[in-house]
C-alpha positions as CSV (number, residue, x, y, z in Angstrom):
1,M,10.5,-12.6,-35.5
2,T,8.1,-11.3,-32.9
3,V,9.1,-11.8,-29.3
4,S,6.1,-12.5,-27.1
5,V,5.7,-10.7,-23.8
6,P,3.6,-11.8,-20.8
7,K,0.1,-10.4,-20.6
8,I,-0.4,-8.0,-17.7
9,S,-3.7,-7.3,-16.1
10,I,-4.3,-4.2,-14.0
11,V,-7.2,-4.2,-11.6
12,T,-8.6,-0.9,-10.5
13,P,-11.5,-0.7,-8.0
14,S,-13.4,2.6,-8.1
15,F,-16.3,4.4,-6.4
16,N,-16.9,8.2,-6.9
17,Q,-13.2,8.8,-7.8
18,G,-13.9,11.1,-10.8
19,D,-11.3,13.6,-9.5
20,Y,-8.5,11.2,-9.9
21,I,-9.4,8.1,-12.0
22,E,-8.5,9.6,-15.4
23,E,-5.0,10.3,-14.2
24,T,-4.8,6.6,-13.1
25,I,-6.1,5.4,-16.5
26,K,-3.6,7.5,-18.4
27,S,-0.7,6.3,-16.3
28,V,-1.5,2.8,-17.3
29,L,-2.3,3.6,-21.0
30,Q,0.9,5.6,-21.4
31,Q,3.0,2.6,-20.5
32,N,2.5,1.6,-24.2
33,Y,2.8,-2.0,-23.1
34,P,1.8,-4.3,-26.0
35,N,0.0,-7.0,-24.1
36,L,-2.2,-5.3,-21.5
37,E,-5.7,-5.4,-20.1
38,H,-7.0,-2.8,-17.6
39,I,-10.0,-3.8,-15.6
40,V,-12.0,-1.2,-13.7
41,I,-14.6,-2.3,-11.2
42,D,-17.0,0.6,-10.5
43,G,-19.4,0.1,-7.6
44,G,-22.1,2.4,-9.1
45,S,-20.5,5.8,-8.9
46,T,-22.8,8.8,-8.9
47,D,-20.2,11.4,-9.9
48,N,-18.5,11.8,-13.3
49,T,-16.6,8.5,-13.2
50,R,-18.8,6.7,-15.8
51,Q,-18.4,9.6,-18.3
52,I,-14.6,9.4,-17.8
53,L,-14.6,5.6,-18.3
54,A,-16.6,5.9,-21.5
55,K,-13.8,7.9,-23.0
56,Y,-11.5,4.9,-22.9
57,P,-12.8,2.0,-25.0
58,H,-9.8,-0.2,-24.2
59,L,-11.0,-0.6,-20.6
60,I,-12.8,-3.6,-19.4
61,V,-15.4,-2.1,-17.1
62,I,-17.5,-4.0,-14.6
63,C,-20.1,-1.6,-13.3
64,E,-22.4,-3.0,-10.6
65,P,-23.0,-2.6,-6.9
66,D,-20.4,-4.4,-4.6
67,R,-19.9,-5.1,-1.0
68,G,-16.9,-2.8,-0.7
69,Q,-13.3,-2.6,-1.9
70,A,-12.4,-6.2,-1.2
71,D,-15.4,-7.5,-3.2
72,A,-14.5,-5.1,-6.0
73,V,-10.9,-6.1,-6.2
74,N,-11.8,-9.8,-6.0
75,K,-14.1,-9.4,-9.0
76,G,-11.2,-7.9,-10.9
77,L,-8.8,-10.6,-9.9
78,L,-11.3,-13.3,-11.0
79,A,-11.8,-11.6,-14.4
80,A,-8.1,-11.0,-15.0
81,K,-6.6,-13.0,-17.9
82,G,-3.0,-11.9,-17.5
83,D,0.1,-13.8,-16.6
84,I,1.0,-11.0,-14.3
85,I,-1.5,-9.0,-12.1
86,G,-1.2,-5.5,-10.6
87,W,-3.7,-3.8,-8.2
88,L,-3.8,0.0,-8.8
89,N,-6.4,2.0,-6.9
90,S,-8.3,4.7,-8.7
91,D,-6.3,7.6,-7.1
92,D,-2.8,6.1,-7.6
93,T,-0.6,6.1,-10.7
94,Y,2.3,4.3,-12.3
95,Y,5.6,5.8,-13.4
96,P,6.6,5.5,-17.1
97,G,8.2,2.2,-18.2
98,V,7.0,0.3,-15.1
99,L,5.2,-2.5,-16.9
100,D,8.2,-3.3,-19.1
101,S,10.3,-3.5,-16.0
102,V,7.7,-5.8,-14.3
103,A,7.6,-8.1,-17.4
104,E,11.4,-8.4,-17.3
105,T,11.5,-9.1,-13.6
106,I,8.7,-11.6,-12.9
107,D,9.8,-15.0,-14.2
108,P,8.6,-18.3,-12.7
109,Q,11.5,-20.1,-14.3
110,R,13.9,-18.1,-12.2
111,G,11.7,-18.5,-9.1
112,I,10.4,-14.9,-9.2
113,F,6.7,-14.8,-8.7
114,I,6.2,-11.4,-6.9
115,A,8.1,-8.2,-7.7
116,M,8.0,-4.9,-5.8
117,G,9.4,-1.4,-6.6
118,R,9.4,1.8,-4.6
119,C,6.4,4.0,-4.1
120,A,6.4,7.8,-3.8
121,Y,3.7,9.8,-2.0
122,I,1.8,12.6,-3.9
123,D,-0.7,15.1,-2.6
124,E,-4.3,15.7,-3.8
125,A,-3.1,17.7,-6.8
126,G,-0.6,15.0,-7.8
127,R,2.5,16.9,-6.6
128,P,5.3,14.9,-5.0
129,T,5.5,15.3,-1.3
130,G,9.2,14.4,-1.2
131,R,8.5,11.3,0.8
132,E,8.3,7.6,0.0
133,H,6.4,4.6,1.4
134,P,8.9,2.3,3.2
135,S,9.7,-0.3,0.6
136,K,11.6,-3.3,1.7
137,F,11.2,-7.1,1.9
138,V,13.2,-9.3,4.3
139,S,11.0,-12.3,5.0
140,H,7.5,-13.4,5.8
141,R,8.4,-13.1,9.4
142,R,9.3,-9.4,9.0
143,V,5.9,-8.8,7.3
144,V,4.1,-10.4,10.3
145,E,6.0,-8.0,12.6
146,I,4.0,-5.0,11.6
147,W,4.9,-3.2,14.8
148,K,8.3,-2.6,13.2
149,D,6.5,-0.7,10.4
150,Y,4.8,-1.9,7.2
151,T,7.2,-2.0,4.2
152,I,5.1,-3.3,1.3
153,P,3.6,-0.5,-0.9
154,Q,0.5,-2.0,-2.5
155,P,0.5,0.1,-5.7
156,A,4.1,-0.9,-6.5
157,L,3.6,-4.7,-6.2
158,F,2.9,-7.2,-9.0
159,F,2.4,-10.9,-8.8
160,H,2.2,-13.9,-11.2
161,K,-1.3,-15.4,-11.6
162,A,0.1,-18.6,-10.0
163,V,0.3,-16.7,-6.7
164,Y,-3.4,-15.7,-6.9
165,E,-4.4,-19.2,-7.9
166,Q,-2.6,-20.7,-5.0
167,C,-3.3,-18.1,-2.3
168,G,-6.6,-16.5,-3.3
169,G,-7.9,-12.9,-3.2
170,L,-8.8,-10.4,-0.5
171,D,-10.6,-11.2,2.7
172,E,-14.0,-9.6,2.3
173,G,-14.5,-9.5,6.0
174,L,-11.9,-6.8,6.4
175,Y,-12.2,-3.1,5.8
176,F,-8.8,-1.9,6.9
177,A,-5.5,-3.9,6.4
178,L,-6.9,-5.6,3.2
179,D,-3.5,-5.5,1.4
180,Y,-1.7,-6.5,4.6
181,D,-3.7,-9.6,5.0
182,L,-3.3,-10.5,1.3
183,F,0.5,-10.0,1.3
184,L,0.8,-12.0,4.6
185,R,-0.7,-15.0,2.7
186,Y,1.4,-14.3,-0.4
187,T,4.7,-14.0,1.4
188,K,4.1,-17.1,3.4
189,A,4.3,-19.0,0.1
190,F,6.5,-16.8,-2.1
191,A,9.3,-14.4,-1.6
192,I,9.2,-10.8,-2.9
193,H,11.8,-9.7,-5.4
194,T,12.6,-6.0,-4.8
195,V,13.6,-3.5,-7.6
196,D,15.3,-0.3,-6.5
197,R,13.2,1.9,-8.8
198,V,10.1,4.0,-8.2
199,W,7.3,2.2,-9.8
200,A,4.1,3.9,-8.5
201,T,2.7,6.8,-6.6
202,Y,0.4,6.7,-3.5
203,R,-1.9,9.6,-3.3
204,I,-2.7,11.2,0.1
205,H,-5.9,13.1,0.2
206,T,-8.8,13.8,2.5
207,E,-11.1,11.1,1.0
208,S,-8.5,8.3,1.0
209,K,-9.1,5.4,3.4
210,T,-5.7,5.9,5.1
211,T,-6.9,9.3,6.4
212,E,-9.9,7.8,8.1
213,I,-8.0,6.6,11.1
214,S,-4.6,7.3,12.8
215,Q,-1.5,5.3,12.4
216,G,-2.0,3.9,15.9
217,T,-5.5,2.8,15.3
218,L,-4.5,1.2,12.0
219,L,-1.7,-0.6,13.7
220,E,-4.1,-1.9,16.4
221,K,-6.5,-3.2,13.7
222,S,-3.6,-4.7,11.7
223,L,-2.3,-6.6,14.8
224,T,-5.5,-8.6,14.7
225,V,-4.6,-9.8,11.2
226,S,-0.9,-10.3,12.2
227,R,-1.9,-12.6,15.1
228,R,-3.4,-15.1,12.6
229,Y,0.2,-15.9,11.6
230,W,1.8,-16.2,15.0
231,G,0.9,-19.9,15.3
232,D,-0.7,-21.8,18.2
233,P,0.4,-20.7,21.7
234,T,2.0,-24.1,22.1
235,A,4.4,-23.2,19.1
236,L,7.7,-21.5,19.5
237,S,6.9,-19.0,16.8
238,Y,4.0,-17.6,18.9
239,W,6.3,-16.7,21.7
240,Q,8.9,-15.3,19.4
241,Y,6.4,-12.9,17.8
242,L,5.0,-12.0,21.2
243,A,8.5,-11.2,22.6
244,S,9.2,-9.1,19.5
245,Y,5.9,-7.2,19.9
246,W,6.6,-6.4,23.5
247,L,10.2,-5.4,22.8
248,Y,8.7,-2.8,20.5
249,G,6.4,-1.5,23.3
250,G,3.5,-3.8,23.0
251,R,0.2,-2.1,23.9
252,L,2.2,0.9,25.3
253,G,3.8,1.3,21.9
254,V,0.4,1.3,20.2
255,A,-0.9,3.8,22.7
256,S,2.2,6.0,22.2
257,L,1.7,5.9,18.5
258,K,-1.9,7.1,18.9
259,E,-0.6,10.1,21.0
260,V,2.0,10.8,18.3
261,G,-0.9,11.1,15.8
262,R,-2.8,13.4,18.1
263,A,0.3,15.5,18.6
264,V,0.8,15.9,14.8
265,D,-2.8,16.9,14.3
266,C,-2.5,19.5,17.0
267,Y,0.7,20.9,15.6
268,Q,-0.7,21.1,12.1
269,G,-3.7,22.9,13.6
270,G,-1.5,25.4,15.4
271,K,-2.6,24.1,18.8
272,I,0.7,24.3,20.6
273,V,-0.4,23.5,24.2
274,P,-2.4,20.3,23.2
275,F,0.5,19.4,21.0
276,A,2.9,19.6,23.9
277,W,0.5,17.5,26.1
278,H,0.2,14.7,23.5
279,F,3.9,14.8,22.8
280,L,4.7,14.4,26.5
281,L,2.1,11.5,26.8
282,S,3.7,9.7,23.9
283,L,7.1,10.0,25.5
284,L,5.8,8.8,28.9
285,L,4.0,5.8,27.4
286,Y,6.9,4.5,25.2
287,A,9.6,7.0,24.2
288,P,11.2,4.8,21.4
289,T,7.9,5.1,19.5
290,T,8.0,8.9,19.8
291,L,11.6,8.9,18.5
292,R,10.9,6.6,15.5
293,H,7.6,8.2,14.4
294,L,7.9,11.9,15.3
295,I,11.4,13.1,16.3
296,L,13.5,11.3,13.6
297,P,11.1,12.0,10.7
298,S,11.1,15.7,11.7
299,L,14.9,15.8,11.8
300,Q,15.2,14.0,8.5
301,A,12.8,16.5,6.9
302,R,14.8,19.4,8.2
303,L,18.1,17.9,7.0
304,S,16.6,17.3,3.5
305,A,15.3,20.9,3.4
306,R,18.7,22.2,4.4
307,R,20.5,20.2,1.7
308,L,18.1,21.6,-0.9
309,R,18.7,25.2,0.2
310,S,22.4,24.7,0.1
311,R,22.5,23.6,-3.5
312,P,23.7,26.2,-5.9
């Protein structure tokens, strides 16, 4: 007797990602999941992407100009026939056995429509950095409070098609915070079930969108999206979110985070005097931000390195 498994659709937007997309494709193919479709939406790449895609006949390829990443992902979501959907960018990968775990976890009969694992950072060459994306779900309210840090790793999240049918796809008017806006809408209607297992990797490289702007500027842009969910100024929720925002520094906290980013850039470039200046500015603007985003991570990295050196 054959046991049926839910169909899983993986949506991968791509544009000139020939250096990485084959690794992405292989990470999906090597899952050996028996009921799978992998949809790649290529916006007209001019590098070797098309040659790589042609090597894999199992792929469903939509190759045509698009209006950006949001438009590309939306095309894939619309084409997806799966019961469960994942969005994996063309420079990220899955860990082995993830799709089996996802299929076992997402179950509308048990009220589980969205599942999320952990996500590890890798560098340009695919080497682990030893760091993970914060991966935690508490509530929709906590997702709105992005000033407390964003904790939903997009590559490690999967959702049932009912979530997409009810809440829709990406806002094509956004360039940054695309996944943030999507998951705000999704968590307003559905809870996320978390799995304590690394499901995906998130690649950090010079051409990735996240390297285009600093954490502080990204937070500033994301706040515009967050405010859509605060409610009307006459509502209690609006003032609760506003109070939480200001308790975490408000505009001074954002400005401090921008200075933290400049300090890190200077330190990595060996510019000690400018580093000290931006570090001091971040402290003066809002010291808790400096502690959370610069001092504590540095201490944690040193402690981890010390533990590794002390192992026999």
